[in-house]
Structure formats: structure tokens, C-alpha cells
C-alpha positions, 0 to 999 in steps of 0.5 A, a space after each residue: 695207257 701209254 705208248 712206248 716208243 716202239 708202239 709209236 714207230 709202228 704206228 707211223 710205219 702203218 701209215 705209210 702202208 700200203 704203197 700200192 693201190 688197195 684191193 676192194 676189201 682194203 678200200 672198203 675198210 679204209 672208206 668205211 671202217 668195216 668189212 664183211 667177209 663170209 665163211 672165214 672158217 670152215 663149218 667143221 672148225 666153226 663146230 670145233 671152235 665152238 665147242 672148245 670155246 664153250 668147254 673151255 669157258 665151263 673149265 675156266 670159270 670152275 678153276 676161278 671159282 676154286 681159286 686156282 686160277 686168277 680171273 684177270 688171267 683168263 677173263 678180260 675187262 668188259 665195260 658190261 658184264 652183265 650176260 656178257 663174257 669175254 674169255 681169253 683163248 689159249 693159242 693151241 687146238 681150234 683157236 690156233 687151228 682158226 688163226 691158221 684158216 683165218 690169216 694163212 695161205 688162201 685165206 682173205 683176212 690174212 692178206 687183207 690185214 697185211 695190205 693194212 698194216 704190213 709186217 708191223 701187226 701185232 695180235 693184241 688178243 684172242 678171245 670168245 667174247 659171249 653175249 647172253 640174251 638180254 645183254 645190252 649192245 656191245 659199246 665201242 671201246 672207250 679205251 681206243 680212240 679214234 685217229 686218222 691212222 687206225 691203232 687197232 683192227 678188230 675181227 669178230 668170227 661168229 661161230 652160230 647164226 645170230 639173231 637180236 633176241 639172242 642178245 647184241 
């Protein structure tokens, strides 16, 4: 997937961010490639978002089955489709509320992402990835090669307690 000149410029700009010392989370992300942020969403919003995703998945699946919605318009391509679903979410209702809570004033993730990418960051996808019991482990994304300057940051938000019996 080729990058446009604009994307190349954005990537170069990301390499220059930040010019100030990194926060503890920023330093951890740079050193380990991953950070964990507990309680990023309120319990009430987690419950409403989980219910929204469950209902949306059922409604969209029915629309796809009826032929009124193209599957690729609402479900992202996955490497391992068996026992896994990647539902693209709309930017309204609980998903939008979650974006505000995750990135807005008083959040931890918002300042971290700003520290890492500055004002050049772009939301690439907002989705609900569901793994069902017995699913295989989620592979690393084969379409995102390693580079010294990260080309993407991904945030996974657990909407329920998770154990290995539920899938990986």
C-alpha cells in the first residue's frame, strides 16, 4: 500500500516529535512499544459501549445477510476470520463518547498520543474487534512493517474481563 507524499511528510514530522523530554508513559512506549492504561473509560461507558457493539454487530450482520449493506463497508478484513469479528464503528453514540473520554480533557491516552505524534495524527479506524472462544491468537499486522519511526499506534480497549478460555 503506497504512501502519498503527504503521508511521507507526516511520517517525517512524527520523527521530530517531541522536542521536549518524554513523560513516563511516552518513555515506556518508546522503549517497549506498548503501554497499559487502566480504567481509560468509565465503567458506565464501558457497559454502554459493549451493549452498543453487540447490538450494532447483530443489526449490521442482518443487513449484510439481506444484501442491503456491503460487508466491506462495515467489517474490516481480518487475517484470521474464524471465530473473530472486526466491526467498523460509526462516529456517533457510545463510540463517539468513548473517543471523547479516551482523548479529551483529563484523559491519559490523549496527551500520550499528542506527545508521540503531535498534531499530525490521523484516526485510521474505529472498530470493535471480537474474539470468540477458541479463536487463534491475533497475529501481528502483516501490512504494517517495522520501521524505526512508528507508522501507527493502536489502542485496544477491553470491554469486559478477559481470560484465555475466551480466545486470544
